[in-house]
VOTOR-108185 format. One line per field, with one value per residue (C-alpha): x, y, z; residue number from 0; residue in one letter. Coordinates in nm, 4 decimals. Example, Ala and Ser with C-alpha at 12.3 -4.5 7.8 and 13.67 -1.06 7.14 Angstrom:
residues 2
x = (1.2300  1.3670)
y = (-0.4500  -0.1060)
z = (0.7800  0.7140)
seq = (0  1)
type = (A  S)
***
This chain:
residues 211
x = (-1.7029  -1.5130  -1.3983  -1.0732  -0.7488  -0.6518  -0.3013  -0.2979  0.0696  0.2040  0.2324  0.5472  0.6806  0.7657  0.5677  0.7951  0.8239  0.4566  0.5058  0.6743  0.4371  0.1672  0.3518  0.4211  0.0413  -0.0584  0.2396  0.0461  -0.2689  -0.0804  0.0934  -0.2672  -0.3577  -0.0822  -0.0965  -0.4553  -0.8104  -0.7039  -0.4212  -0.5650  -0.6714  -0.5253  -0.7461  -0.8343  -0.6738  -0.6406  -0.3627  -0.4097  -0.1575  -0.0302  0.2767  0.5195  0.5288  0.5461  0.4369  0.3231  0.2152  0.0300  0.1390  0.0443  0.3578  0.5762  0.9176  0.7152  0.8147  1.0881  1.3999  1.3325  0.9685  1.0610  1.2883  1.0205  0.7924  1.0825  1.0519  1.4014  1.4000  1.0767  0.8951  0.9440  0.8599  0.7475  0.6283  0.3459  0.2083  -0.1745  -0.4229  -0.4527  -0.2196  0.0102  -0.1301  -0.0331  0.0093  0.1151  0.0638  -0.3012  -0.4089  -0.5781  -0.4621  -0.5617  -0.4802  -0.7369  -0.5532  -0.8707  -0.9479  -1.2440  -1.3430  -1.3376  -1.5979  -1.7404  -1.7537  -1.6590  -1.4008  -1.6307  -1.8427  -1.5487  -1.4888  -1.8262  -1.8034  -1.4896  -1.7055  -1.9777  -1.7428  -1.5781  -1.8939  -2.0151  -1.7446  -1.7672  -2.1192  -2.0402  -1.8696  -2.1049  -1.9749  -2.1795  -1.9337  -2.0624  -1.9386  -1.8981  -1.8153  -1.4237  -1.3013  -1.3084  -1.5147  -1.6043  -1.7530  -1.8334  -1.8118  -1.4745  -1.3646  -1.1695  -1.2441  -1.0530  -0.8446  -0.9236  -0.7030  -0.6403  -0.4382  -0.5503  -0.3426  -0.5852  -0.8373  -0.5987  -0.6628  -0.3940  -0.3581  -0.6777  -0.7891  -0.6684  -0.9483  -0.7876  -0.8662  -0.6337  -0.3753  -0.2281  -0.3509  -0.0858  0.0872  -0.1563  -0.1362  0.1460  0.0193  -0.2697  -0.4032  -0.4757  -0.4876  -0.7665  -0.7504  -0.9611  -0.9850  -0.9181  -0.8294  -1.0465  -1.0605  -1.2406  -1.0660  -1.1419  -1.5439  -1.5142  -1.4836  -1.1926  -0.9540  -0.9928  -0.7250  -0.6463  -0.6471  -0.9588  -1.1070  -0.9761  -1.1894  -1.5214  -1.4006)
y = (2.3401  2.6068  2.6093  2.3655  2.5557  2.4031  2.3214  2.1193  1.9786  1.9344  1.5987  1.3952  1.5066  1.2395  1.0866  1.2126  1.5194  1.5254  1.3750  1.6748  1.9051  1.7099  1.7109  2.0721  2.1254  1.8873  2.0282  2.4080  2.2175  1.9877  2.3485  2.5258  2.2848  2.3108  2.6556  2.6455  2.8244  3.1618  3.0332  3.1046  2.7783  2.6832  2.6287  2.3049  2.1709  1.9129  1.8488  1.6800  1.4677  1.2425  1.0525  0.8907  0.4749  0.3997  0.1168  0.2050  0.0029  0.1035  0.1846  -0.1940  -0.2853  -0.0999  -0.2764  -0.5927  -0.6520  -0.8160  -0.6590  -0.8940  -0.8292  -0.4705  -0.4922  -0.6538  -0.4065  -0.1726  -0.3320  -0.2627  0.1270  0.1698  0.2050  0.3781  0.1536  0.3932  0.3344  0.5552  0.5937  0.5713  0.2666  -0.0114  -0.2706  -0.2105  -0.0688  0.1112  0.4814  0.6450  0.8035  0.8291  0.8153  1.0409  1.1218  1.3561  1.4710  1.6488  1.8143  1.8696  1.8902  1.7007  1.8079  2.1625  2.0545  1.8047  1.5057  1.1643  0.9516  0.7477  0.9964  1.1329  0.8098  0.8646  1.2183  1.0481  0.7393  0.9788  1.2290  0.9373  0.7635  1.1420  1.2041  0.8944  0.9267  1.2066  1.0316  0.7867  0.5003  0.3816  0.2956  0.1660  0.0860  -0.2343  -0.4175  -0.3663  -0.0106  0.2276  0.2381  -0.0518  -0.0784  -0.4804  -0.5974  -0.7421  -0.4450  -0.1528  0.1831  0.3782  0.3646  0.5083  0.5214  0.8002  0.8544  1.0925  1.2832  1.4679  1.4664  1.6035  1.3730  1.3414  1.0842  1.0269  0.8946  0.7421  0.7152  0.5155  0.7479  0.6165  0.4116  0.1125  -0.1570  -0.3807  -0.2196  -0.3671  -0.7451  -0.7252  -0.7248  -0.8585  -0.4891  -0.3827  -0.7778  -0.8621  -1.1733  -1.2134  -0.8603  -0.6332  -0.2917  -0.1061  0.2647  0.5012  0.3599  0.0262  0.1029  0.2539  0.6226  0.7021  0.9804  1.1380  1.3172  1.3167  1.7007  1.6857  1.4492  1.6896  2.0134  1.7914  1.6401)
z = (5.8571  5.6818  5.3695  5.3216  5.1721  4.8124  4.8194  4.4706  4.4921  4.1306  3.9426  4.0202  4.3597  4.5531  4.8587  5.0815  5.0095  5.0148  5.3654  5.4499  5.3607  5.5259  5.8901  5.9097  5.8910  6.1140  6.3820  6.3278  6.4900  6.7367  6.8309  6.8588  7.0923  7.3055  7.3288  7.4395  7.3811  7.3149  7.0213  6.6861  6.5229  6.1781  5.8641  5.7752  5.4343  5.1886  4.9630  4.6548  4.4385  4.1953  4.2939  4.0795  4.1638  4.5130  4.7578  5.1306  5.4053  5.6903  6.0584  6.1660  5.9485  5.9851  6.0965  5.9491  5.5700  5.4476  5.2606  4.9753  4.9243  4.9707  4.6864  4.5228  4.4929  4.4009  4.0825  3.9536  4.1022  3.9100  4.2398  4.5904  4.8855  5.2159  5.5675  5.6016  5.9529  5.7954  5.9104  5.6794  5.4779  5.1934  4.8728  4.5422  4.4891  4.1208  3.8228  3.7382  4.0901  4.2753  4.6438  4.8613  5.2799  5.4245  5.7846  5.9896  6.3573  6.4084  6.7573  6.6631  6.3938  6.6500  6.3868  6.4971  6.3678  6.2083  6.0781  5.9002  5.7649  5.6670  5.4844  5.3041  5.1210  5.0315  4.8695  4.6933  4.6539  4.4376  4.2706  4.0395  4.0401  3.8425  3.5917  3.5894  3.7862  4.0453  4.3241  4.7096  5.0281  5.1401  5.4884  5.3907  5.4069  5.0705  4.7883  4.5984  4.2034  4.3068  4.6482  4.4470  4.2760  4.4898  4.2930  4.6237  4.9260  5.2413  5.5358  5.7445  6.0892  6.3686  6.6570  6.9223  6.6571  6.3460  6.0827  5.8040  5.5094  5.3598  4.9773  4.6770  4.3754  4.1200  3.7414  3.4599  3.7088  3.5666  3.8033  3.7394  4.0176  4.2454  4.0456  4.2141  4.6130  4.8021  4.8196  5.1532  5.2666  5.0984  4.9096  4.6698  4.5544  4.2347  4.2007  3.9389  3.7857  3.6092  3.2322  3.3524  3.4343  3.1103  3.1277  2.9060  2.9013  3.2235  3.4203  3.7908  3.7158  3.6218  3.8726  4.1148  4.0077  3.9358  4.3252)
seq = (0  1  2  3  4  5  6  7  8  9  10  11  12  13  14  15  16  17  18  19  20  21  22  23  24  25  26  27  28  29  30  31  32  33  34  35  36  37  38  39  40  41  42  43  44  45  46  47  48  49  50  51  52  53  54  55  56  57  58  59  60  61  62  63  64  65  66  67  68  69  70  71  72  73  74  75  76  77  78  79  80  81  82  83  84  85  86  87  88  89  90  91  92  93  94  95  96  97  98  99  100  101  102  103  104  105  106  107  108  109  110  111  112  113  114  115  116  117  118  119  120  121  122  123  124  125  126  127  128  129  130  131  132  133  134  135  136  137  138  139  140  141  142  143  144  145  146  147  148  149  150  151  152  153  154  155  156  157  158  159  160  161  162  163  164  165  166  167  168  169  170  171  172  173  174  175  176  177  178  179  180  181  182  183  184  185  186  187  188  189  190  191  192  193  194  195  196  197  198  199  200  201  202  203  204  205  206  207  208  209  210)
type = (M  R  R  L  I  H  I  P  I  Q  S  G  L  N  Y  A  T  V  S  R  I  Q  E  S  L  V  A  Q  F  L  E  A  K  R  R  G  K  D  Y  P  V  P  E  P  H  V  I  T  A  E  F  P  P  V  Y  T  C  G  R  R  E  I  G  K  V  S  C  G  Q  Q  E  Y  L  R  A  N  G  R  A  E  F  V  E  A  M  R  G  G  Q  T  T  F  H  G  P  G  Q  L  V  A  Y  P  I  I  D  L  K  T  H  R  I  S  P  R  D  Y  V  C  V  L  E  K  S  L  I  A  T  C  A  R  Y  G  I  K  A  M  T  T  E  H  T  G  V  W  T  T  P  D  D  K  I  A  A  I  G  V  H  M  R  R  H  I  T  S  H  G  I  G  L  N  V  N  T  D  L  W  W  F  D  R  I  V  A  C  G  L  E  G  K  R  A  T  S  F  E  K  E  G  V  K  G  K  S  V  E  E  A  V  K  K  G)
***
């Protein structure tokens, strides 16, 4: 695979703005497919970001989250609520969490969707290992430190083999935000972070550089 062009987003830029950047890149790939094999294929990209507090629901929940629940999630104006086209159910993004969105044509690189998710999982496990955190996969999507403690969420979307959305890795996230939801629809599971696992004083910027 060609090296991904990294687009680091300034901390604090909101979810909707970053989504527009992501969609513009996806549109370039789709336009290349529409024009045929003689049209130059865009370079693969990865966007990294650290959002202000925002709850997002996956495409299966679009239109199904009640107005009352949305108002609750907004926490008196402290967070946003956004419907997203990724897979998965409701989750949280916010300060202290590294979000990464690869935009890649899987068909060009002969990667199956399942293999792509495996690549994301292995990359997250390797990043955790660099900080001395033993992480793993389970029967549930994402990366975990125990069968009940999720340190990273994975939610992707694909159109004509073009990927969007991606991962959220908790570095020093305030886990209170996750306590307010059934994260990713999994009862009895908890969110964890580098900080909760005993790795203190790390920033999202550092995780990007070492990831």
